[in-house]
Biotite code that builds the C-alpha atoms (Angstrom):
import biotite.structure as struc

atoms = struc.array([
    struc.Atom([-0.247, -0.168, 0.158], chain_id="A", res_id=1, res_name="UNK", atom_name="CA", element="C"),
    struc.Atom([1.661, 3.411, -0.752], chain_id="A", res_id=2, res_name="UNK", atom_name="CA", element="C"),
    struc.Atom([0.616, 7.202, -0.133], chain_id="A", res_id=3, res_name="UNK", atom_name="CA", element="C"),
    struc.Atom([1.941, 9.795, -2.034], chain_id="A", res_id=4, res_name="UNK", atom_name="CA", element="C"),
    struc.Atom([3.165, 13.264, -0.434], chain_id="A", res_id=5, res_name="UNK", atom_name="CA", element="C"),
    struc.Atom([3.676, 16.292, -2.508], chain_id="A", res_id=6, res_name="UNK", atom_name="CA", element="C"),
    struc.Atom([5.992, 18.608, -0.795], chain_id="A", res_id=7, res_name="UNK", atom_name="CA", element="C"),
    struc.Atom([8.679, 21.918, -1.758], chain_id="A", res_id=8, res_name="UNK", atom_name="CA", element="C"),
    struc.Atom([12.087, 21.430, -0.975], chain_id="A", res_id=9, res_name="UNK", atom_name="CA", element="C"),
    struc.Atom([12.665, 24.503, -2.634], chain_id="A", res_id=10, res_name="UNK", atom_name="CA", element="C"),
    struc.Atom([10.719, 27.342, -5.148], chain_id="A", res_id=11, res_name="UNK", atom_name="CA", element="C"),
    struc.Atom([12.990, 26.063, -7.565], chain_id="A", res_id=12, res_name="UNK", atom_name="CA", element="C"),
    struc.Atom([12.454, 22.352, -7.605], chain_id="A", res_id=13, res_name="UNK", atom_name="CA", element="C"),
    struc.Atom([9.319, 19.873, -6.255], chain_id="A", res_id=14, res_name="UNK", atom_name="CA", element="C"),
    struc.Atom([10.119, 16.811, -4.147], chain_id="A", res_id=15, res_name="UNK", atom_name="CA", element="C"),
    struc.Atom([8.026, 13.826, -4.631], chain_id="A", res_id=16, res_name="UNK", atom_name="CA", element="C"),
    struc.Atom([8.179, 11.716, -0.550], chain_id="A", res_id=17, res_name="UNK", atom_name="CA", element="C"),
    struc.Atom([6.456, 8.373, -0.768], chain_id="A", res_id=18, res_name="UNK", atom_name="CA", element="C"),
    struc.Atom([5.302, 6.734, 2.048], chain_id="A", res_id=19, res_name="UNK", atom_name="CA", element="C"),
    struc.Atom([5.012, 3.684, 2.568], chain_id="A", res_id=20, res_name="UNK", atom_name="CA", element="C"),
    struc.Atom([3.395, 0.830, 4.150], chain_id="A", res_id=21, res_name="UNK", atom_name="CA", element="C"),
    struc.Atom([3.181, -2.529, 4.426], chain_id="A", res_id=22, res_name="UNK", atom_name="CA", element="C"),
    struc.Atom([0.158, -5.008, 5.854], chain_id="A", res_id=23, res_name="UNK", atom_name="CA", element="C"),
    struc.Atom([-0.704, -9.220, 5.641], chain_id="A", res_id=24, res_name="UNK", atom_name="CA", element="C"),
    struc.Atom([-2.603, -12.062, 7.076], chain_id="A", res_id=25, res_name="UNK", atom_name="CA", element="C"),
    struc.Atom([-0.718, -14.453, 9.357], chain_id="A", res_id=26, res_name="UNK", atom_name="CA", element="C"),
    struc.Atom([3.038, -15.383, 9.260], chain_id="A", res_id=27, res_name="UNK", atom_name="CA", element="C"),
    struc.Atom([2.473, -15.722, 5.471], chain_id="A", res_id=28, res_name="UNK", atom_name="CA", element="C"),
    struc.Atom([2.500, -12.685, 4.775], chain_id="A", res_id=29, res_name="UNK", atom_name="CA", element="C"),
    struc.Atom([5.929, -11.346, 3.630], chain_id="A", res_id=30, res_name="UNK", atom_name="CA", element="C"),
    struc.Atom([6.260, -13.546, 0.660], chain_id="A", res_id=31, res_name="UNK", atom_name="CA", element="C"),
    struc.Atom([3.304, -11.043, -1.477], chain_id="A", res_id=32, res_name="UNK", atom_name="CA", element="C"),
    struc.Atom([5.482, -8.341, -1.078], chain_id="A", res_id=33, res_name="UNK", atom_name="CA", element="C"),
    struc.Atom([8.028, -10.052, -2.232], chain_id="A", res_id=34, res_name="UNK", atom_name="CA", element="C"),
    struc.Atom([7.571, -8.658, -5.816], chain_id="A", res_id=35, res_name="UNK", atom_name="CA", element="C"),
    struc.Atom([8.305, -4.969, -4.151], chain_id="A", res_id=36, res_name="UNK", atom_name="CA", element="C"),
    struc.Atom([10.323, -5.433, -1.244], chain_id="A", res_id=37, res_name="UNK", atom_name="CA", element="C"),
    struc.Atom([12.957, -8.590, -0.219], chain_id="A", res_id=38, res_name="UNK", atom_name="CA", element="C"),
    struc.Atom([10.907, -9.971, 2.760], chain_id="A", res_id=39, res_name="UNK", atom_name="CA", element="C"),
    struc.Atom([13.041, -12.193, 5.835], chain_id="A", res_id=40, res_name="UNK", atom_name="CA", element="C"),
    struc.Atom([11.584, -14.437, 6.850], chain_id="A", res_id=41, res_name="UNK", atom_name="CA", element="C"),
    struc.Atom([8.093, -14.095, 9.318], chain_id="A", res_id=42, res_name="UNK", atom_name="CA", element="C"),
    struc.Atom([5.584, -11.728, 9.616], chain_id="A", res_id=43, res_name="UNK", atom_name="CA", element="C"),
    struc.Atom([4.097, -8.652, 8.869], chain_id="A", res_id=44, res_name="UNK", atom_name="CA", element="C"),
    struc.Atom([5.981, -7.319, 11.987], chain_id="A", res_id=45, res_name="UNK", atom_name="CA", element="C"),
    struc.Atom([8.915, -8.441, 11.370], chain_id="A", res_id=46, res_name="UNK", atom_name="CA", element="C"),
    struc.Atom([9.024, -7.197, 7.330], chain_id="A", res_id=47, res_name="UNK", atom_name="CA", element="C"),
    struc.Atom([8.498, -3.381, 9.642], chain_id="A", res_id=48, res_name="UNK", atom_name="CA", element="C"),
    struc.Atom([10.941, -4.128, 11.812], chain_id="A", res_id=49, res_name="UNK", atom_name="CA", element="C"),
    struc.Atom([13.538, -4.752, 9.370], chain_id="A", res_id=50, res_name="UNK", atom_name="CA", element="C"),
    struc.Atom([13.106, -2.594, 6.488], chain_id="A", res_id=51, res_name="UNK", atom_name="CA", element="C"),
    struc.Atom([14.128, 1.102, 6.751], chain_id="A", res_id=52, res_name="UNK", atom_name="CA", element="C"),
    struc.Atom([11.695, 1.533, 3.472], chain_id="A", res_id=53, res_name="UNK", atom_name="CA", element="C"),
    struc.Atom([8.973, 0.676, 5.397], chain_id="A", res_id=54, res_name="UNK", atom_name="CA", element="C"),
    struc.Atom([6.488, 3.654, 7.504], chain_id="A", res_id=55, res_name="UNK", atom_name="CA", element="C"),
    struc.Atom([4.675, 2.094, 8.811], chain_id="A", res_id=56, res_name="UNK", atom_name="CA", element="C"),
    struc.Atom([2.707, -1.552, 9.526], chain_id="A", res_id=57, res_name="UNK", atom_name="CA", element="C"),
    struc.Atom([-0.524, -3.891, 9.738], chain_id="A", res_id=58, res_name="UNK", atom_name="CA", element="C"),
    struc.Atom([-0.169, -7.633, 11.013], chain_id="A", res_id=59, res_name="UNK", atom_name="CA", element="C"),
    struc.Atom([-4.108, -8.596, 11.080], chain_id="A", res_id=60, res_name="UNK", atom_name="CA", element="C"),
    struc.Atom([-4.029, -11.700, 12.773], chain_id="A", res_id=61, res_name="UNK", atom_name="CA", element="C"),
    struc.Atom([-0.699, -12.655, 12.299], chain_id="A", res_id=62, res_name="UNK", atom_name="CA", element="C"),
    struc.Atom([1.910, -15.103, 14.996], chain_id="A", res_id=63, res_name="UNK", atom_name="CA", element="C"),
    struc.Atom([4.922, -13.467, 16.990], chain_id="A", res_id=64, res_name="UNK", atom_name="CA", element="C"),
    struc.Atom([6.353, -16.403, 16.946], chain_id="A", res_id=65, res_name="UNK", atom_name="CA", element="C"),
    struc.Atom([8.394, -18.641, 15.016], chain_id="A", res_id=66, res_name="UNK", atom_name="CA", element="C"),
    struc.Atom([8.245, -22.429, 16.197], chain_id="A", res_id=67, res_name="UNK", atom_name="CA", element="C"),
    struc.Atom([8.255, -22.190, 19.542], chain_id="A", res_id=68, res_name="UNK", atom_name="CA", element="C"),
    struc.Atom([10.411, -18.468, 20.331], chain_id="A", res_id=69, res_name="UNK", atom_name="CA", element="C"),
    struc.Atom([9.183, -15.394, 19.961], chain_id="A", res_id=70, res_name="UNK", atom_name="CA", element="C"),
    struc.Atom([9.364, -13.263, 17.191], chain_id="A", res_id=71, res_name="UNK", atom_name="CA", element="C"),
    struc.Atom([12.075, -10.446, 17.255], chain_id="A", res_id=72, res_name="UNK", atom_name="CA", element="C"),
    struc.Atom([8.994, -7.850, 16.999], chain_id="A", res_id=73, res_name="UNK", atom_name="CA", element="C"),
    struc.Atom([8.146, -9.175, 20.432], chain_id="A", res_id=74, res_name="UNK", atom_name="CA", element="C"),
    struc.Atom([12.517, -8.813, 22.157], chain_id="A", res_id=75, res_name="UNK", atom_name="CA", element="C"),
    struc.Atom([13.555, -5.690, 20.735], chain_id="A", res_id=76, res_name="UNK", atom_name="CA", element="C"),
    struc.Atom([10.655, -4.037, 19.171], chain_id="A", res_id=77, res_name="UNK", atom_name="CA", element="C"),
    struc.Atom([10.578, -1.710, 16.632], chain_id="A", res_id=78, res_name="UNK", atom_name="CA", element="C"),
    struc.Atom([10.181, 2.443, 16.444], chain_id="A", res_id=79, res_name="UNK", atom_name="CA", element="C"),
    struc.Atom([7.849, 2.577, 13.355], chain_id="A", res_id=80, res_name="UNK", atom_name="CA", element="C"),
    struc.Atom([4.172, 2.228, 14.058], chain_id="A", res_id=81, res_name="UNK", atom_name="CA", element="C"),
    struc.Atom([2.278, -1.023, 14.274], chain_id="A", res_id=82, res_name="UNK", atom_name="CA", element="C"),
    struc.Atom([-1.275, -1.942, 14.557], chain_id="A", res_id=83, res_name="UNK", atom_name="CA", element="C"),
    struc.Atom([-2.431, -5.287, 15.066], chain_id="A", res_id=84, res_name="UNK", atom_name="CA", element="C"),
    struc.Atom([-4.900, -6.491, 14.934], chain_id="A", res_id=85, res_name="UNK", atom_name="CA", element="C"),
    struc.Atom([-6.295, -9.723, 15.852], chain_id="A", res_id=86, res_name="UNK", atom_name="CA", element="C"),
    struc.Atom([-8.605, -12.816, 16.546], chain_id="A", res_id=87, res_name="UNK", atom_name="CA", element="C"),
    struc.Atom([-10.161, -12.954, 19.732], chain_id="A", res_id=88, res_name="UNK", atom_name="CA", element="C"),
    struc.Atom([-9.340, -16.522, 19.725], chain_id="A", res_id=89, res_name="UNK", atom_name="CA", element="C"),
    struc.Atom([-5.759, -15.417, 19.898], chain_id="A", res_id=90, res_name="UNK", atom_name="CA", element="C"),
    struc.Atom([-6.860, -12.431, 21.928], chain_id="A", res_id=91, res_name="UNK", atom_name="CA", element="C"),
    struc.Atom([-7.832, -14.969, 24.731], chain_id="A", res_id=92, res_name="UNK", atom_name="CA", element="C"),
    struc.Atom([-5.308, -17.494, 25.093], chain_id="A", res_id=93, res_name="UNK", atom_name="CA", element="C"),
    struc.Atom([-3.850, -18.237, 27.779], chain_id="A", res_id=94, res_name="UNK", atom_name="CA", element="C"),
    struc.Atom([-0.849, -19.789, 25.822], chain_id="A", res_id=95, res_name="UNK", atom_name="CA", element="C"),
    struc.Atom([-0.286, -16.927, 23.368], chain_id="A", res_id=96, res_name="UNK", atom_name="CA", element="C"),
    struc.Atom([-0.500, -14.618, 26.514], chain_id="A", res_id=97, res_name="UNK", atom_name="CA", element="C"),
    struc.Atom([2.271, -15.942, 28.006], chain_id="A", res_id=98, res_name="UNK", atom_name="CA", element="C"),
    struc.Atom([4.948, -17.063, 24.414], chain_id="A", res_id=99, res_name="UNK", atom_name="CA", element="C"),
    struc.Atom([4.299, -13.461, 23.525], chain_id="A", res_id=100, res_name="UNK", atom_name="CA", element="C"),
    struc.Atom([1.981, -10.886, 24.659], chain_id="A", res_id=101, res_name="UNK", atom_name="CA", element="C"),
    struc.Atom([3.274, -10.055, 27.741], chain_id="A", res_id=102, res_name="UNK", atom_name="CA", element="C"),
    struc.Atom([5.913, -10.253, 26.899], chain_id="A", res_id=103, res_name="UNK", atom_name="CA", element="C"),
    struc.Atom([5.458, -7.502, 23.302], chain_id="A", res_id=104, res_name="UNK", atom_name="CA", element="C"),
    struc.Atom([4.236, -4.961, 25.994], chain_id="A", res_id=105, res_name="UNK", atom_name="CA", element="C"),
    struc.Atom([7.202, -4.513, 28.175], chain_id="A", res_id=106, res_name="UNK", atom_name="CA", element="C"),
    struc.Atom([9.309, -4.294, 25.235], chain_id="A", res_id=107, res_name="UNK", atom_name="CA", element="C"),
    struc.Atom([9.773, -0.640, 24.299], chain_id="A", res_id=108, res_name="UNK", atom_name="CA", element="C"),
    struc.Atom([9.263, 0.499, 21.148], chain_id="A", res_id=109, res_name="UNK", atom_name="CA", element="C"),
    struc.Atom([6.585, 3.512, 19.167], chain_id="A", res_id=110, res_name="UNK", atom_name="CA", element="C"),
    struc.Atom([3.365, 3.414, 18.346], chain_id="A", res_id=111, res_name="UNK", atom_name="CA", element="C"),
    struc.Atom([1.175, 0.565, 19.055], chain_id="A", res_id=112, res_name="UNK", atom_name="CA", element="C"),
    struc.Atom([-2.057, -0.740, 19.283], chain_id="A", res_id=113, res_name="UNK", atom_name="CA", element="C"),
    struc.Atom([-3.073, -4.039, 19.814], chain_id="A", res_id=114, res_name="UNK", atom_name="CA", element="C"),
    struc.Atom([-7.219, -4.623, 19.077], chain_id="A", res_id=115, res_name="UNK", atom_name="CA", element="C"),
    struc.Atom([-9.206, -7.446, 19.108], chain_id="A", res_id=116, res_name="UNK", atom_name="CA", element="C"),
    struc.Atom([-12.681, -8.350, 17.636], chain_id="A", res_id=117, res_name="UNK", atom_name="CA", element="C"),
    struc.Atom([-14.832, -9.657, 19.690], chain_id="A", res_id=118, res_name="UNK", atom_name="CA", element="C"),
    struc.Atom([-16.357, -13.506, 18.546], chain_id="A", res_id=119, res_name="UNK", atom_name="CA", element="C"),
    struc.Atom([-13.810, -14.154, 15.882], chain_id="A", res_id=120, res_name="UNK", atom_name="CA", element="C"),
    struc.Atom([-11.445, -16.483, 14.178], chain_id="A", res_id=121, res_name="UNK", atom_name="CA", element="C"),
    struc.Atom([-8.374, -16.906, 12.082], chain_id="A", res_id=122, res_name="UNK", atom_name="CA", element="C"),
    struc.Atom([-10.387, -17.219, 9.336], chain_id="A", res_id=123, res_name="UNK", atom_name="CA", element="C"),
    struc.Atom([-12.169, -13.922, 9.796], chain_id="A", res_id=124, res_name="UNK", atom_name="CA", element="C"),
    struc.Atom([-9.096, -11.991, 8.367], chain_id="A", res_id=125, res_name="UNK", atom_name="CA", element="C"),
    struc.Atom([-9.681, -13.761, 4.953], chain_id="A", res_id=126, res_name="UNK", atom_name="CA", element="C"),
    struc.Atom([-11.824, -13.453, 1.742], chain_id="A", res_id=127, res_name="UNK", atom_name="CA", element="C"),
    struc.Atom([-14.023, -15.896, 3.311], chain_id="A", res_id=128, res_name="UNK", atom_name="CA", element="C"),
    struc.Atom([-15.190, -13.008, 5.394], chain_id="A", res_id=129, res_name="UNK", atom_name="CA", element="C"),
    struc.Atom([-17.227, -11.464, 2.437], chain_id="A", res_id=130, res_name="UNK", atom_name="CA", element="C"),
    struc.Atom([-18.230, -15.020, 0.565], chain_id="A", res_id=131, res_name="UNK", atom_name="CA", element="C"),
    struc.Atom([-19.502, -17.622, 3.479], chain_id="A", res_id=132, res_name="UNK", atom_name="CA", element="C"),
    struc.Atom([-22.675, -16.240, 4.090], chain_id="A", res_id=133, res_name="UNK", atom_name="CA", element="C"),
    struc.Atom([-23.731, -15.956, 8.059], chain_id="A", res_id=134, res_name="UNK", atom_name="CA", element="C"),
    struc.Atom([-25.453, -19.212, 7.951], chain_id="A", res_id=135, res_name="UNK", atom_name="CA", element="C"),
    struc.Atom([-22.858, -21.303, 6.951], chain_id="A", res_id=136, res_name="UNK", atom_name="CA", element="C"),
    struc.Atom([-21.310, -22.641, 10.443], chain_id="A", res_id=137, res_name="UNK", atom_name="CA", element="C"),
    struc.Atom([-18.294, -23.490, 10.549], chain_id="A", res_id=138, res_name="UNK", atom_name="CA", element="C"),
    struc.Atom([-16.818, -26.991, 9.805], chain_id="A", res_id=139, res_name="UNK", atom_name="CA", element="C"),
    struc.Atom([-15.143, -29.132, 12.938], chain_id="A", res_id=140, res_name="UNK", atom_name="CA", element="C"),
    struc.Atom([-11.829, -29.647, 11.356], chain_id="A", res_id=141, res_name="UNK", atom_name="CA", element="C"),
    struc.Atom([-12.561, -25.726, 11.722], chain_id="A", res_id=142, res_name="UNK", atom_name="CA", element="C"),
    struc.Atom([-12.027, -25.666, 15.251], chain_id="A", res_id=143, res_name="UNK", atom_name="CA", element="C"),
    struc.Atom([-7.939, -26.295, 15.710], chain_id="A", res_id=144, res_name="UNK", atom_name="CA", element="C"),
    struc.Atom([-5.623, -24.943, 18.256], chain_id="A", res_id=145, res_name="UNK", atom_name="CA", element="C"),
    struc.Atom([-4.263, -22.501, 15.254], chain_id="A", res_id=146, res_name="UNK", atom_name="CA", element="C"),
    struc.Atom([-8.070, -21.007, 14.625], chain_id="A", res_id=147, res_name="UNK", atom_name="CA", element="C"),
    struc.Atom([-9.273, -21.098, 11.471], chain_id="A", res_id=148, res_name="UNK", atom_name="CA", element="C"),
    struc.Atom([-12.497, -21.424, 12.207], chain_id="A", res_id=149, res_name="UNK", atom_name="CA", element="C"),
    struc.Atom([-14.728, -17.621, 10.974], chain_id="A", res_id=150, res_name="UNK", atom_name="CA", element="C"),
    struc.Atom([-15.283, -17.101, 14.712], chain_id="A", res_id=151, res_name="UNK", atom_name="CA", element="C"),
    struc.Atom([-19.682, -16.420, 15.440], chain_id="A", res_id=152, res_name="UNK", atom_name="CA", element="C"),
    struc.Atom([-19.440, -12.196, 14.971], chain_id="A", res_id=153, res_name="UNK", atom_name="CA", element="C"),
    struc.Atom([-21.175, -10.806, 12.008], chain_id="A", res_id=154, res_name="UNK", atom_name="CA", element="C"),
    struc.Atom([-19.354, -10.932, 8.563], chain_id="A", res_id=155, res_name="UNK", atom_name="CA", element="C"),
    struc.Atom([-20.556, -7.627, 7.234], chain_id="A", res_id=156, res_name="UNK", atom_name="CA", element="C"),
    struc.Atom([-19.417, -5.837, 10.709], chain_id="A", res_id=157, res_name="UNK", atom_name="CA", element="C"),
    struc.Atom([-16.334, -7.678, 10.750], chain_id="A", res_id=158, res_name="UNK", atom_name="CA", element="C"),
    struc.Atom([-15.258, -5.895, 7.481], chain_id="A", res_id=159, res_name="UNK", atom_name="CA", element="C"),
    struc.Atom([-16.772, -3.240, 8.042], chain_id="A", res_id=160, res_name="UNK", atom_name="CA", element="C"),
    struc.Atom([-13.801, -2.954, 11.383], chain_id="A", res_id=161, res_name="UNK", atom_name="CA", element="C"),
    struc.Atom([-11.266, -4.248, 10.020], chain_id="A", res_id=162, res_name="UNK", atom_name="CA", element="C"),
    struc.Atom([-11.271, -1.737, 7.141], chain_id="A", res_id=163, res_name="UNK", atom_name="CA", element="C"),
    struc.Atom([-11.931, 1.113, 8.560], chain_id="A", res_id=164, res_name="UNK", atom_name="CA", element="C"),
    struc.Atom([-8.371, 0.172, 11.543], chain_id="A", res_id=165, res_name="UNK", atom_name="CA", element="C"),
    struc.Atom([-6.340, -0.262, 8.112], chain_id="A", res_id=166, res_name="UNK", atom_name="CA", element="C"),
    struc.Atom([-8.039, 2.737, 6.767], chain_id="A", res_id=167, res_name="UNK", atom_name="CA", element="C"),
    struc.Atom([-7.158, 5.278, 10.178], chain_id="A", res_id=168, res_name="UNK", atom_name="CA", element="C"),
    struc.Atom([-4.454, 3.219, 10.477], chain_id="A", res_id=169, res_name="UNK", atom_name="CA", element="C"),
    struc.Atom([-2.155, 4.341, 6.998], chain_id="A", res_id=170, res_name="UNK", atom_name="CA", element="C"),
    struc.Atom([-4.370, 8.017, 7.077], chain_id="A", res_id=171, res_name="UNK", atom_name="CA", element="C"),
    struc.Atom([-2.984, 8.420, 10.125], chain_id="A", res_id=172, res_name="UNK", atom_name="CA", element="C"),
    struc.Atom([0.989, 7.306, 9.453], chain_id="A", res_id=173, res_name="UNK", atom_name="CA", element="C"),
    struc.Atom([1.052, 8.342, 6.187], chain_id="A", res_id=174, res_name="UNK", atom_name="CA", element="C"),
    struc.Atom([-1.275, 10.655, 5.136], chain_id="A", res_id=175, res_name="UNK", atom_name="CA", element="C"),
    struc.Atom([-0.739, 12.495, 8.616], chain_id="A", res_id=176, res_name="UNK", atom_name="CA", element="C"),
    struc.Atom([-5.131, 12.507, 9.062], chain_id="A", res_id=177, res_name="UNK", atom_name="CA", element="C"),
    struc.Atom([-5.420, 11.786, 12.434], chain_id="A", res_id=178, res_name="UNK", atom_name="CA", element="C"),
    struc.Atom([-9.237, 10.310, 13.033], chain_id="A", res_id=179, res_name="UNK", atom_name="CA", element="C"),
    struc.Atom([-9.692, 9.566, 17.262], chain_id="A", res_id=180, res_name="UNK", atom_name="CA", element="C"),
    struc.Atom([-10.579, 6.142, 16.355], chain_id="A", res_id=181, res_name="UNK", atom_name="CA", element="C"),
    struc.Atom([-7.011, 3.937, 16.876], chain_id="A", res_id=182, res_name="UNK", atom_name="CA", element="C"),
    struc.Atom([-7.575, 6.130, 20.413], chain_id="A", res_id=183, res_name="UNK", atom_name="CA", element="C"),
    struc.Atom([-10.187, 4.698, 20.856], chain_id="A", res_id=184, res_name="UNK", atom_name="CA", element="C"),
    struc.Atom([-11.699, 2.161, 18.160], chain_id="A", res_id=185, res_name="UNK", atom_name="CA", element="C"),
    struc.Atom([-14.643, 0.837, 20.357], chain_id="A", res_id=186, res_name="UNK", atom_name="CA", element="C"),
    struc.Atom([-17.677, 3.186, 20.112], chain_id="A", res_id=187, res_name="UNK", atom_name="CA", element="C"),
    struc.Atom([-18.062, 3.083, 16.401], chain_id="A", res_id=188, res_name="UNK", atom_name="CA", element="C"),
    struc.Atom([-16.809, -0.500, 15.968], chain_id="A", res_id=189, res_name="UNK", atom_name="CA", element="C"),
    struc.Atom([-18.205, -2.210, 18.813], chain_id="A", res_id=190, res_name="UNK", atom_name="CA", element="C"),
    struc.Atom([-16.327, -5.664, 18.533], chain_id="A", res_id=191, res_name="UNK", atom_name="CA", element="C"),
    struc.Atom([-12.989, -4.161, 18.719], chain_id="A", res_id=192, res_name="UNK", atom_name="CA", element="C"),
    struc.Atom([-11.581, -4.176, 22.266], chain_id="A", res_id=193, res_name="UNK", atom_name="CA", element="C"),
    struc.Atom([-7.430, -3.528, 23.652], chain_id="A", res_id=194, res_name="UNK", atom_name="CA", element="C"),
    struc.Atom([-5.334, -5.820, 24.488], chain_id="A", res_id=195, res_name="UNK", atom_name="CA", element="C"),
    struc.Atom([-3.186, -5.228, 26.728], chain_id="A", res_id=196, res_name="UNK", atom_name="CA", element="C"),
])
């Protein structure tokens, strides 16, 4: 995702300033940026941490660990803005809290928010949210520890919430448009709660 701003270096020479952000779903998201940026192994947060050309990042239900170890974004942080929007399944997991969220919040970093969307599963952050009717229940096979389910939250509300938070994030950190929704999303997006 790109945002282009025009600034004037002097009266004689305009300077084009490009702000670049990166967003992805789950741990496989760096592969989608390979044509644009040489991505290291890992998740969106790790790409943001290591790729200096990025100005901001959005992590949609991406894992913050490799195998059993926390990823470097957990232990080392980043100075660049990172928004994580995660499923309630992952936010409420005692294992996830113990493995990386507690340490993530203790590590100094730049602007960062972690929001969970109520009654969602990992597949809530994919295109399935658009195409699977609300009346279709999750398959029993999707009820696995990784949480591939769509959950029970209203599909259109989940999509509206994710779109709104991602747009507000990129508008704020790429276009300098302040939207208070990133400080308190619940009034506009009632399914959201902050993870701390």
